gemmi code that builds the backbone of each chain (N, CA, C; Angstrom):
import gemmi

chains = {
    "A": [
        ("ASN", (11.702, 16.544, -6.001), (10.794, 15.732, -6.812), (9.385, 16.305, -6.751)),
        ("ALA", (8.780, 16.546, -7.929), (7.462, 17.164, -7.966), (6.378, 16.168, -7.568)),
        ("GLY", (6.450, 14.912, -8.020), (5.412, 13.940, -7.689), (4.182, 14.167, -8.545)),
        ("VAL", (3.044, 14.492, -7.894), (1.783, 14.747, -8.577), (1.449, 16.227, -8.414)),
        ("THR", (1.264, 16.913, -9.522), (1.006, 18.351, -9.507), (-0.350, 18.631, -10.120)),
        ("GLN", (-1.167, 19.413, -9.408), (-2.497, 19.767, -9.906), (-2.572, 21.268, -10.156)),
        ("THR", (-3.215, 21.637, -11.256), (-3.480, 23.041, -11.531), (-4.880, 23.200, -12.103)),
        ("PRO", (-5.611, 24.277, -11.734), (-5.223, 25.249, -10.711), (-5.496, 24.732, -9.310)),
        ("LYS", (-5.034, 25.441, -8.303), (-5.294, 25.060, -6.916), (-6.651, 25.582, -6.430)),
        ("PHE", (-7.092, 26.666, -6.994), (-8.381, 27.258, -6.624), (-9.065, 27.775, -7.881)),
        ("ARG", (-10.407, 27.638, -7.903), (-11.147, 28.187, -9.030), (-12.586, 28.421, -8.593)),
        ("VAL", (-13.131, 29.540, -9.028), (-14.538, 29.828, -8.793), (-15.222, 29.907, -10.153)),
        ("LEU", (-16.312, 29.182, -10.298), (-17.059, 29.151, -11.552), (-18.499, 29.569, -11.313)),
        ("LYS", (-19.130, 30.023, -12.376), (-20.573, 30.242, -12.327), (-21.254, 28.999, -12.906)),
        ("THR", (-22.469, 28.750, -12.456), (-23.235, 27.611, -12.972), (-23.299, 27.671, -14.493)),
        ("GLY", (-22.994, 26.528, -15.101), (-23.041, 26.436, -16.551), (-21.704, 26.648, -17.246)),
        ("GLN", (-20.721, 27.194, -16.547), (-19.412, 27.390, -17.144), (-18.674, 26.055, -17.227)),
        ("SER", (-17.664, 26.031, -18.077), (-16.849, 24.819, -18.210), (-15.432, 25.108, -17.749)),
        ("MET", (-14.725, 24.039, -17.388), (-13.334, 24.197, -17.005), (-12.642, 22.834, -17.041)),
        ("THR", (-11.328, 22.873, -17.007), (-10.517, 21.668, -16.996), (-9.489, 21.750, -15.889)),
        ("LEU", (-9.400, 20.668, -15.112), (-8.344, 20.524, -14.121), (-7.251, 19.643, -14.724)),
        ("LEU", (-6.001, 20.077, -14.518), (-4.882, 19.337, -15.068), (-4.111, 18.642, -13.963)),
        ("CYS", (-3.768, 17.394, -14.203), (-2.933, 16.637, -13.286), (-1.714, 16.139, -14.058)),
        ("ALA", (-0.545, 16.337, -13.475), (0.693, 15.860, -14.089), (1.505, 15.095, -13.055)),
        ("GLN", (2.039, 13.922, -13.465), (2.905, 13.146, -12.565), (4.211, 12.823, -13.286)),
        ("ASP", (5.290, 12.849, -12.492), (6.614, 12.632, -13.071), (7.244, 11.332, -12.592)),
        ("MET", (6.398, 10.381, -12.147), (6.892, 9.113, -11.599), (6.723, 7.953, -12.582)),
        ("ASN", (6.290, 8.257, -13.789), (6.109, 7.244, -14.824), (5.085, 6.175, -14.411)),
        ("HIS", (4.078, 6.583, -13.642), (3.057, 5.639, -13.188), (2.056, 5.346, -14.292)),
        ("GLU", (1.618, 4.075, -14.344), (0.625, 3.681, -15.341), (-0.774, 4.169, -14.984)),
        ("TYR", (-1.132, 4.067, -13.686), (-2.500, 4.341, -13.265), (-2.635, 5.766, -12.742)),
        ("MET", (-3.757, 6.401, -13.113), (-4.071, 7.723, -12.585), (-5.545, 7.797, -12.247)),
        ("TYR", (-5.886, 8.672, -11.289), (-7.239, 8.715, -10.744), (-7.641, 10.163, -10.466)),
        ("TRP", (-8.935, 10.409, -10.537), (-9.505, 11.649, -10.031), (-10.536, 11.309, -8.957)),
        ("TYR", (-10.353, 11.927, -7.764), (-11.272, 11.777, -6.651), (-11.841, 13.145, -6.298)),
        ("ARG", (-13.033, 13.147, -5.691), (-13.542, 14.362, -5.093), (-13.740, 14.109, -3.602)),
        ("GLN", (-13.568, 15.172, -2.815), (-13.693, 15.062, -1.365), (-14.610, 16.159, -0.861)),
        ("ASP", (-15.663, 15.755, -0.172), (-16.648, 16.677, 0.375), (-16.645, 16.592, 1.895)),
        ("PRO", (-17.031, 17.671, 2.596), (-16.978, 17.697, 4.065), (-17.692, 16.501, 4.685)),
        ("GLY", (-17.021, 15.863, 5.642), (-17.630, 14.748, 6.346), (-17.662, 13.452, 5.575)),
        ("MET", (-17.077, 13.446, 4.388), (-17.083, 12.248, 3.564), (-15.665, 11.896, 3.162)),
        ("GLY", (-15.484, 10.673, 2.850), (-14.189, 10.267, 2.318), (-14.077, 10.655, 0.859)),
        ("LEU", (-13.011, 10.236, 0.245), (-12.811, 10.522, -1.168), (-13.648, 9.563, -2.013)),
        ("ARG", (-14.222, 10.095, -3.081), (-15.001, 9.267, -3.995), (-14.381, 9.322, -5.386)),
        ("LEU", (-14.256, 8.161, -5.988), (-13.582, 8.045, -7.275), (-14.488, 8.505, -8.411)),
        ("ILE", (-13.990, 9.441, -9.212), (-14.775, 9.985, -10.323), (-14.485, 9.178, -11.595)),
        ("HIS", (-13.247, 9.211, -12.040), (-12.778, 8.457, -13.191), (-11.352, 8.010, -12.922)),
        ("TYR", (-10.924, 7.011, -13.673), (-9.552, 6.583, -13.563), (-9.035, 6.137, -14.925)),
        ("SER", (-7.713, 5.968, -14.988), (-7.081, 5.556, -16.239), (-5.979, 4.545, -15.925)),
        ("VAL", (-5.929, 3.481, -16.705), (-4.913, 2.455, -16.467), (-3.785, 2.524, -17.475)),
        ("GLY", (-3.819, 3.538, -18.327), (-2.731, 3.721, -19.265), (-3.071, 4.800, -20.264)),
        ("GLU", (-2.062, 5.237, -20.981), (-2.255, 6.283, -21.992), (-3.353, 5.882, -22.967)),
        ("GLY", (-4.280, 6.796, -23.190), (-5.351, 6.550, -24.147), (-6.537, 5.791, -23.608)),
        ("THR", (-6.520, 5.415, -22.333), (-7.629, 4.657, -21.737), (-8.211, 5.415, -20.546)),
        ("THR", (-9.537, 5.369, -20.381), (-10.194, 5.932, -19.210), (-11.366, 5.030, -18.841)),
        ("ALA", (-11.798, 5.132, -17.579), (-12.923, 4.332, -17.111), (-13.665, 5.089, -16.025)),
        ("LYS", (-14.941, 4.746, -15.840), (-15.765, 5.425, -14.847), (-15.531, 4.865, -13.456)),
        ("GLY", (-15.597, 5.750, -12.477), (-15.525, 5.353, -11.086), (-16.894, 5.367, -10.446)),
        ("GLU", (-16.957, 5.742, -9.168), (-18.227, 5.731, -8.412), (-19.165, 6.865, -8.808)),
        ("VAL", (-18.613, 8.054, -9.090), (-19.431, 9.247, -9.312), (-19.008, 9.968, -10.597)),
        ("PRO", (-19.174, 9.360, -11.774), (-18.649, 9.945, -13.003), (-19.538, 11.001, -13.663)),
        ("ASP", (-20.827, 11.077, -13.281), (-21.761, 11.944, -13.998), (-21.371, 13.407, -13.882)),
        ("GLY", (-21.379, 14.096, -15.027), (-21.058, 15.514, -15.059), (-19.588, 15.800, -15.298)),
        ("TYR", (-18.787, 14.747, -15.429), (-17.346, 14.897, -15.626), (-16.888, 14.115, -16.853)),
        ("ASN", (-15.841, 14.626, -17.501), (-15.184, 13.856, -18.543), (-13.684, 13.913, -18.297)),
        ("VAL", (-12.972, 12.928, -18.822), (-11.526, 12.855, -18.603), (-10.831, 12.480, -19.898)),
        ("SER", (-9.544, 12.790, -19.933), (-8.730, 12.357, -21.063), (-7.311, 12.089, -20.590)),
        ("ARG", (-6.685, 11.110, -21.231), (-5.297, 10.733, -20.907), (-4.554, 10.567, -22.241)),
        ("LEU", (-4.229, 11.702, -22.824), (-3.545, 11.700, -24.116), (-2.062, 11.391, -23.966)),
        ("LYS", (-1.485, 11.772, -22.828), (-0.096, 11.462, -22.537), (-0.036, 10.713, -21.213)),
        ("LYS", (0.919, 9.852, -21.061), (1.010, 9.022, -19.861), (1.110, 9.866, -18.602)),
        ("GLN", (1.800, 10.997, -18.676), (2.048, 11.766, -17.471), (0.904, 12.707, -17.104)),
        ("ASN", (-0.086, 12.871, -17.992), (-1.140, 13.849, -17.731), (-2.517, 13.199, -17.699)),
        ("PHE", (-3.360, 13.695, -16.796), (-4.740, 13.205, -16.702), (-5.612, 14.425, -16.465)),
        ("LEU", (-6.501, 14.724, -17.416), (-7.317, 15.921, -17.367), (-8.739, 15.591, -16.931)),
        ("LEU", (-9.282, 16.436, -16.069), (-10.673, 16.292, -15.624), (-11.441, 17.506, -16.101)),
        ("GLY", (-12.516, 17.277, -16.867), (-13.303, 18.374, -17.407), (-14.711, 18.415, -16.856)),
        ("LEU", (-15.179, 19.635, -16.662), (-16.580, 19.870, -16.312), (-17.166, 20.665, -17.472)),
        ("GLU", (-18.119, 20.099, -18.193), (-18.657, 20.763, -19.377), (-19.652, 21.860, -19.006)),
        ("SER", (-20.447, 21.629, -17.967), (-21.453, 22.596, -17.531), (-21.549, 22.494, -16.008)),
        ("ALA", (-20.765, 23.338, -15.326), (-20.623, 23.195, -13.879), (-21.939, 23.443, -13.148)),
        ("ALA", (-22.127, 22.665, -12.070), (-23.304, 22.791, -11.207), (-22.846, 22.994, -9.766)),
        ("PRO", (-23.653, 23.660, -8.937), (-23.262, 23.862, -7.532), (-22.919, 22.566, -6.809)),
        ("SER", (-23.532, 21.458, -7.208), (-23.244, 20.165, -6.569), (-21.813, 19.683, -6.840)),
        ("GLN", (-21.147, 20.345, -7.776), (-19.767, 19.976, -8.083), (-18.754, 20.801, -7.294)),
        ("THR", (-19.253, 21.653, -6.416), (-18.369, 22.344, -5.481), (-17.717, 21.307, -4.587)),
        ("SER", (-16.403, 21.265, -4.597), (-15.691, 20.200, -3.894), (-14.195, 20.467, -3.943)),
        ("VAL", (-13.456, 19.607, -3.268), (-12.004, 19.581, -3.418), (-11.675, 18.347, -4.253)),
        ("TYR", (-10.941, 18.552, -5.323), (-10.620, 17.480, -6.248), (-9.159, 17.059, -6.077)),
        ("PHE", (-8.959, 15.762, -5.984), (-7.621, 15.213, -5.836), (-7.304, 14.281, -6.982)),
        ("CYS", (-6.140, 14.460, -7.526), (-5.588, 13.539, -8.512), (-4.595, 12.633, -7.804)),
        ("ALA", (-4.494, 11.410, -8.275), (-3.533, 10.463, -7.709), (-2.979, 9.587, -8.815)),
        ("SER", (-1.838, 8.987, -8.534), (-1.251, 8.041, -9.482), (-0.671, 6.860, -8.716)),
        ("SER", (-0.515, 5.746, -9.396), (0.136, 4.594, -8.778), (0.699, 3.693, -9.861)),
        ("PRO", (1.739, 2.940, -9.498), (2.230, 1.917, -10.415), (1.407, 0.646, -10.233)),
        ("PRO", (1.328, -0.216, -11.231), (0.667, -1.497, -11.024), (1.583, -2.428, -10.238)),
        ("ARG", (1.136, -2.951, -9.105), (1.979, -3.872, -8.341), (1.132, -4.646, -7.358)),
        ("GLU", (1.651, -5.787, -6.965), (1.059, -6.601, -5.924), (2.124, -6.798, -4.859)),
        ("GLY", (1.680, -7.019, -3.645), (2.649, -7.237, -2.583), (2.738, -6.023, -1.689)),
        ("ALA", (3.920, -5.633, -1.319), (4.104, -4.522, -0.389), (3.554, -3.222, -0.969)),
        ("ASN", (2.858, -2.496, -0.107), (2.323, -1.187, -0.484), (1.418, -1.255, -1.706)),
        ("THR", (0.643, -2.298, -1.812), (-0.231, -2.439, -2.964), (-1.211, -1.301, -3.086)),
        ("GLY", (-1.748, -0.838, -1.934), (-2.773, 0.197, -1.982), (-2.211, 1.598, -1.945)),
        ("GLU", (-0.951, 1.791, -2.299), (-0.351, 3.111, -2.201), (-0.601, 3.937, -3.439)),
        ("LEU", (-1.413, 4.965, -3.254), (-1.605, 5.980, -4.276), (-0.832, 7.224, -3.861)),
        ("PHE", (-0.334, 7.941, -4.852), (0.383, 9.186, -4.605), (-0.540, 10.335, -5.017)),
        ("PHE", (-0.891, 11.164, -4.056), (-1.878, 12.216, -4.279), (-1.230, 13.571, -4.503)),
        ("GLY", (-1.918, 14.391, -5.298), (-1.582, 15.791, -5.387), (-2.148, 16.540, -4.190)),
        ("GLU", (-1.979, 17.843, -4.162), (-2.391, 18.640, -3.002), (-3.819, 19.160, -3.113)),
        ("GLY", (-4.485, 18.858, -4.184), (-5.895, 19.192, -4.291), (-6.164, 20.477, -5.041)),
        ("SER", (-7.373, 20.531, -5.608), (-7.865, 21.731, -6.292), (-9.250, 22.033, -5.747)),
        ("ARG", (-9.379, 23.223, -5.154), (-10.681, 23.583, -4.582), (-11.498, 24.307, -5.632)),
        ("LEU", (-12.651, 23.730, -5.939), (-13.546, 24.312, -6.939), (-14.838, 24.747, -6.268)),
        ("THR", (-15.238, 25.992, -6.516), (-16.510, 26.510, -6.024), (-17.366, 26.896, -7.220)),
        ("VAL", (-18.595, 26.372, -7.244), (-19.524, 26.699, -8.324), (-20.680, 27.507, -7.726)),
        ("LEU", (-20.822, 28.720, -8.220), (-21.856, 29.611, -7.673), (-23.152, 29.516, -8.445)),
    ],
    "B": [
        ("GLY", (-5.609, 26.054, 4.773), (-5.757, 24.685, 4.326), (-7.185, 24.370, 3.964)),
        ("GLU", (-7.393, 23.192, 3.399), (-8.720, 22.779, 2.974), (-9.510, 22.269, 4.165)),
        ("SER", (-10.761, 22.680, 4.287), (-11.627, 22.198, 5.361), (-12.467, 21.063, 4.826)),
        ("VAL", (-11.949, 19.869, 4.905), (-12.656, 18.732, 4.349), (-13.201, 17.817, 5.424)),
        ("GLY", (-13.043, 18.161, 6.690), (-13.488, 17.239, 7.740), (-14.279, 17.951, 8.800)),
        ("LEU", (-15.229, 18.819, 8.400), (-15.918, 19.658, 9.371), (-16.725, 18.861, 10.367)),
        ("HIS", (-17.273, 17.713, 9.970), (-18.173, 16.981, 10.850), (-17.658, 15.577, 11.116)),
        ("LEU", (-16.365, 15.415, 11.160), (-15.795, 14.107, 11.368), (-15.762, 13.768, 12.849)),
        ("PRO", (-15.870, 12.457, 13.184), (-15.609, 12.067, 14.568), (-14.165, 12.403, 14.916)),
        ("THR", (-13.960, 12.789, 16.173), (-12.632, 13.210, 16.614), (-12.159, 12.362, 17.763)),
        ("LEU", (-10.907, 11.946, 17.681), (-10.240, 11.236, 18.761), (-9.195, 12.180, 19.349)),
        ("SER", (-9.324, 12.480, 20.631), (-8.365, 13.363, 21.294), (-7.479, 12.542, 22.215)),
        ("VAL", (-6.173, 12.719, 22.083), (-5.236, 11.960, 22.911), (-4.146, 12.887, 23.417)),
        ("GLN", (-3.511, 12.463, 24.492), (-2.370, 13.191, 25.029), (-1.100, 12.736, 24.321)),
        ("GLU", (-0.215, 13.674, 24.122), (1.083, 13.351, 23.531), (1.750, 12.237, 24.342)),
        ("GLY", (2.250, 11.253, 23.655), (2.912, 10.132, 24.304), (2.022, 8.921, 24.513)),
        ("ASP", (0.701, 9.141, 24.505), (-0.225, 8.010, 24.639), (-0.295, 7.240, 23.330)),
        ("ASN", (-0.887, 6.042, 23.410), (-1.159, 5.280, 22.202), (-2.548, 5.649, 21.676)),
        ("SER", (-2.679, 5.665, 20.367), (-3.962, 5.980, 19.731), (-4.481, 4.761, 18.988)),
        ("ILE", (-5.798, 4.601, 19.027), (-6.429, 3.531, 18.248), (-7.564, 4.144, 17.432)),
        ("ILE", (-7.455, 4.037, 16.137), (-8.478, 4.550, 15.231), (-9.158, 3.354, 14.581)),
        ("ASN", (-10.488, 3.369, 14.605), (-11.248, 2.217, 14.139), (-11.989, 2.494, 12.842)),
        ("CYS", (-12.278, 1.421, 12.139), (-12.981, 1.530, 10.865), (-13.762, 0.246, 10.628)),
        ("ALA", (-15.007, 0.384, 10.195), (-15.805, -0.771, 9.808), (-15.901, -0.792, 8.290)),
        ("TYR", (-15.808, -1.967, 7.708), (-15.946, -2.063, 6.258), (-17.105, -2.990, 5.926)),
        ("SER", (-17.534, -2.941, 4.677), (-18.758, -3.661, 4.335), (-18.566, -4.804, 3.354)),
        ("ASN", (-17.503, -4.722, 2.552), (-17.393, -5.659, 1.445), (-16.365, -6.751, 1.724)),
        ("SER", (-16.831, -7.969, 1.844), (-15.935, -9.084, 2.125), (-15.018, -9.405, 0.954)),
        ("ALA", (-15.325, -8.873, -0.228), (-14.522, -9.171, -1.414), (-13.273, -8.316, -1.531)),
        ("SER", (-13.123, -7.317, -0.659), (-11.936, -6.465, -0.737), (-10.694, -7.283, -0.432)),
        ("ASP", (-9.633, -7.094, -1.227), (-8.434, -7.909, -1.034), (-7.320, -7.202, -0.261)),
        ("TYR", (-7.390, -5.895, -0.173), (-6.435, -5.150, 0.639), (-7.182, -4.067, 1.402)),
        ("PHE", (-6.648, -3.732, 2.575), (-7.172, -2.632, 3.374), (-6.007, -1.700, 3.687)),
        ("ILE", (-6.295, -0.406, 3.599), (-5.210, 0.577, 3.636), (-5.582, 1.718, 4.573)),
        ("TRP", (-4.587, 2.291, 5.203), (-4.757, 3.503, 6.016), (-3.997, 4.656, 5.378)),
        ("TYR", (-4.688, 5.810, 5.325), (-4.099, 7.046, 4.826), (-4.194, 8.134, 5.894)),
        ("LYS", (-3.239, 9.058, 5.836), (-3.213, 10.219, 6.716), (-3.321, 11.472, 5.858)),
        ("GLN", (-4.200, 12.397, 6.265), (-4.326, 13.651, 5.522), (-4.152, 14.831, 6.457)),
        ("GLU", (-3.096, 15.572, 6.239), (-2.862, 16.800, 6.992), (-3.586, 17.952, 6.304)),
        ("SER", (-3.852, 18.988, 7.079), (-4.606, 20.131, 6.573), (-3.933, 20.736, 5.342)),
        ("GLY", (-4.698, 20.895, 4.276), (-4.182, 21.514, 3.068), (-3.369, 20.613, 2.177)),
        ("LYS", (-3.333, 19.329, 2.496), (-2.527, 18.402, 1.701), (-3.363, 17.227, 1.207)),
        ("GLY", (-2.795, 16.488, 0.289), (-3.445, 15.274, -0.169), (-3.194, 14.131, 0.801)),
        ("PRO", (-4.017, 13.085, 0.731), (-3.806, 11.920, 1.599), (-2.446, 11.276, 1.339)),
        ("GLN", (-1.879, 10.715, 2.406), (-0.574, 10.071, 2.310), (-0.688, 8.655, 2.844)),
        ("PHE", (-0.190, 7.707, 2.099), (-0.219, 6.289, 2.475), (0.539, 6.056, 3.781)),
        ("ILE", (-0.087, 5.251, 4.673), (0.598, 4.878, 5.908), (1.017, 3.411, 5.852)),
        ("ILE", (0.020, 2.533, 5.691), (0.277, 1.109, 5.753), (-0.896, 0.369, 5.131)),
        ("ASP", (-0.637, -0.823, 4.599), (-1.738, -1.640, 4.105), (-1.620, -3.058, 4.665)),
        ("ILE", (-2.706, -3.812, 4.517), (-2.734, -5.183, 4.979), (-3.557, -6.001, 4.006)),
        ("ARG", (-3.041, -7.158, 3.670), (-3.761, -8.044, 2.757), (-4.876, -8.738, 3.524)),
        ("SER", (-5.916, -9.118, 2.824), (-7.098, -9.663, 3.490), (-6.838, -11.018, 4.146)),
        ("ASN", (-5.762, -11.714, 3.787), (-5.476, -13.017, 4.401), (-4.566, -12.893, 5.625)),
        ("MET", (-4.327, -11.653, 6.060), (-3.525, -11.407, 7.259), (-4.423, -10.805, 8.331)),
        ("ASP", (-3.974, -10.859, 9.603), (-4.758, -10.202, 10.649), (-3.970, -9.109, 11.363)),
        ("LYS", (-2.676, -9.006, 11.078), (-1.869, -7.977, 11.734), (-0.675, -7.640, 10.861)),
        ("ARG", (-0.355, -6.364, 10.841), (0.858, -5.939, 10.152), (1.416, -4.732, 10.894)),
        ("GLN", (2.729, -4.720, 11.059), (3.358, -3.634, 11.808), (4.261, -2.815, 10.913)),
        ("GLY", (4.267, -1.508, 11.196), (5.190, -0.615, 10.524), (5.940, 0.173, 11.577)),
        ("GLN", (6.443, 1.294, 11.173), (7.174, 2.127, 12.133), (6.182, 2.891, 13.001)),
        ("ARG", (6.059, 2.542, 14.251), (5.146, 3.142, 15.240), (3.671, 2.870, 14.956)),
        ("VAL", (3.360, 2.171, 13.897), (1.965, 1.870, 13.581), (1.745, 0.368, 13.439)),
        ("THR", (0.536, -0.056, 13.825), (0.120, -1.441, 13.665), (-1.304, -1.429, 13.113)),
        ("VAL", (-1.553, -2.233, 12.112), (-2.904, -2.374, 11.597), (-3.405, -3.767, 11.942)),
        ("LEU", (-4.635, -3.817, 12.462), (-5.282, -5.080, 12.812), (-6.526, -5.257, 11.958)),
        ("LEU", (-6.718, -6.461, 11.472), (-7.869, -6.767, 10.627), (-8.650, -7.914, 11.244)),
        ("ASN", (-9.934, -7.675, 11.502), (-10.817, -8.720, 12.020), (-11.906, -8.960, 10.988)),
        ("LYS", (-11.721, -10.005, 10.206), (-12.652, -10.257, 9.103), (-13.997, -10.784, 9.605)),
        ("THR", (-14.011, -11.371, 10.795), (-15.257, -11.919, 11.340), (-16.287, -10.818, 11.546)),
        ("VAL", (-15.826, -9.680, 12.079), (-16.741, -8.562, 12.327), (-16.507, -7.414, 11.362)),
        ("LYS", (-15.696, -7.630, 10.347), (-15.418, -6.618, 9.316), (-14.931, -5.319, 9.948)),
        ("HIS", (-13.857, -5.435, 10.698), (-13.336, -4.299, 11.445), (-11.837, -4.166, 11.212)),
        ("LEU", (-11.432, -2.928, 11.061), (-10.029, -2.586, 10.813), (-9.626, -1.531, 11.832)),
        ("SER", (-8.425, -1.628, 12.373), (-7.972, -0.585, 13.291), (-6.523, -0.213, 12.999)),
        ("LEU", (-6.210, 1.029, 13.335), (-4.848, 1.544, 13.211), (-4.397, 1.959, 14.603)),
        ("GLN", (-3.319, 1.395, 15.059), (-2.750, 1.749, 16.349), (-1.483, 2.562, 16.116)),
        ("ILE", (-1.404, 3.711, 16.774), (-0.225, 4.554, 16.698), (0.403, 4.599, 18.076)),
        ("ALA", (1.643, 4.178, 18.166), (2.350, 4.162, 19.445), (2.985, 5.519, 19.727)),
        ("ALA", (2.966, 5.898, 21.003), (3.631, 7.137, 21.435), (3.259, 8.299, 20.526)),
        ("THR", (1.971, 8.612, 20.502), (1.450, 9.623, 19.585), (2.150, 10.964, 19.772)),
        ("GLN", (2.454, 11.607, 18.659), (3.178, 12.881, 18.648), (2.319, 13.974, 18.038)),
        ("PRO", (2.621, 15.231, 18.323), (1.838, 16.323, 17.716), (1.775, 16.246, 16.197)),
        ("GLY", (2.828, 15.758, 15.587), (2.850, 15.619, 14.134), (1.900, 14.565, 13.608)),
        ("ASP", (1.323, 13.767, 14.493), (0.338, 12.756, 14.079), (-1.059, 13.355, 13.941)),
        ("SER", (-1.242, 14.582, 14.391), (-2.542, 15.243, 14.264), (-2.911, 15.373, 12.799)),
        ("ALA", (-4.044, 14.800, 12.428), (-4.461, 14.764, 11.031), (-5.810, 14.059, 10.963)),
        ("VAL", (-6.338, 13.936, 9.748), (-7.501, 13.093, 9.494), (-7.003, 11.770, 8.938)),
        ("TYR", (-7.512, 10.680, 9.479), (-7.103, 9.341, 9.064), (-8.259, 8.642, 8.357)),
        ("PHE", (-7.953, 8.091, 7.195), (-8.950, 7.380, 6.398), (-8.559, 5.918, 6.256)),
        ("CYS", (-9.556, 5.044, 6.402), (-9.341, 3.676, 5.974), (-9.871, 3.548, 4.551)),
        ("ALA", (-9.342, 2.618, 3.818), (-9.757, 2.401, 2.438), (-9.696, 0.921, 2.120)),
        ("GLU", (-10.545, 0.513, 1.182), (-10.563, -0.873, 0.720), (-10.181, -0.890, -0.745)),
        ("LYS", (-9.402, -1.880, -1.109), (-9.093, -2.086, -2.520), (-9.973, -3.238, -3.020)),
        ("ARG", (-10.727, -2.950, -4.063), (-11.602, -3.977, -4.631), (-11.234, -4.178, -6.090)),
        ("GLY", (-10.817, -5.358, -6.427), (-10.494, -5.661, -7.815), (-9.156, -5.068, -8.223)),
        ("GLY", (-8.967, -4.920, -9.507), (-7.679, -4.485, -10.030), (-7.519, -2.980, -10.115)),
        ("TYR", (-6.376, -2.580, -10.589), (-6.040, -1.188, -10.896), (-5.985, -0.278, -9.668)),
        ("ASN", (-5.819, -0.867, -8.492), (-5.680, -0.069, -7.266), (-6.825, 0.899, -7.036)),
        ("LYS", (-8.021, 0.535, -7.466), (-9.172, 1.386, -7.181), (-9.524, 1.242, -5.705)),
        ("LEU", (-9.590, 2.395, -5.014), (-9.833, 2.378, -3.575), (-11.189, 2.995, -3.243)),
        ("ILE", (-11.851, 2.401, -2.235), (-13.079, 2.941, -1.666), (-12.727, 3.448, -0.274)),
        ("PHE", (-12.934, 4.741, -0.042), (-12.516, 5.361, 1.206), (-13.657, 5.454, 2.209)),
        ("GLY", (-13.308, 5.330, 3.504), (-14.237, 5.628, 4.576), (-14.313, 7.134, 4.796)),
        ("ALA", (-15.156, 7.532, 5.752), (-15.425, 8.962, 5.969), (-14.303, 9.671, 6.710)),
        ("GLY", (-13.486, 8.945, 7.466), (-12.361, 9.567, 8.150), (-12.595, 9.821, 9.625)),
        ("THR", (-11.500, 9.888, 10.351), (-11.486, 10.223, 11.776), (-10.402, 11.254, 12.009)),
        ("ARG", (-10.758, 12.311, 12.744), (-9.756, 13.324, 13.055), (-9.039, 12.940, 14.339)),
        ("LEU", (-7.725, 12.959, 14.311), (-6.910, 12.701, 15.506), (-6.322, 14.028, 15.969)),
        ("ALA", (-6.631, 14.396, 17.215), (-6.094, 15.626, 17.795), (-5.164, 15.243, 18.937)),
        ("VAL", (-3.919, 15.645, 18.858), (-2.918, 15.306, 19.868), (-2.629, 16.542, 20.705)),
        ("HIS", (-2.824, 16.421, 22.017), (-2.644, 17.544, 22.927), (-1.362, 17.378, 23.738)),
        ("PRO", (-0.630, 18.470, 23.933), (0.631, 18.396, 24.696), (0.386, 18.138, 26.179)),
    ],
}
model = gemmi.Model(1)
for chain_id, residues in chains.items():
    chain = gemmi.Chain(chain_id)
    for i, (resn, *xyz) in enumerate(residues, 1):
        res = gemmi.Residue()
        res.name, res.seqid = resn, gemmi.SeqId(i, " ")
        for name, pos in zip(("N", "CA", "C"), xyz):
            atom = gemmi.Atom()
            atom.name, atom.element = name, gemmi.Element(name[0])
            atom.pos, atom.b_iso = gemmi.Position(*pos), 0.0
            res.add_atom(atom)
        chain.add_residue(res)
    model.add_chain(chain)
structure = gemmi.Structure()
structure.add_model(model)
structure.setup_entities()
């Protein structure tokens, strides 16, 4: 089972360049998320989506855009990369549910982005 | 692997001992509290959660305790094993859509 797959796993950009990170999940989950993780800090939510065609801002959305054209895919775009966006990016998905394992997100293995 | 915890607090324990990882939270409105484990080079993995109206929940070798009076959450791991070595994050769920707010993390190092 693939679960949540992120591509690419590594990327180096120059300041001002653009790029897109792709997240794909094969669990038919409604909800998808993009987080960034920086040294010494926990994960911070960038954007999320509660269904195909919908997106919403998280804690740190500035400088990023997202799209959810298909239920299984969630794309994170950087239009003009800045050194402050150097980070490890994690995509996650979850089904909507209450009760057992309510807070369970399924994470990909991360994409390390370096902006020079 | 990814170096995402360069300056994290570290808990060092001997194999076979019990481990207690602590977390303070700030928002009384959170309805669930969750623990995640992150091994080097991997994404976080769900361990256990607890609803805000409970004070204890047990899983396999793990127990989560919630003290709402002092806004404190802890994860107890029984008979710690080398495979438990990882960074552990607490998280709060606030509102709908499973949006989680993560703490900074604690590194657990298990020594033989």
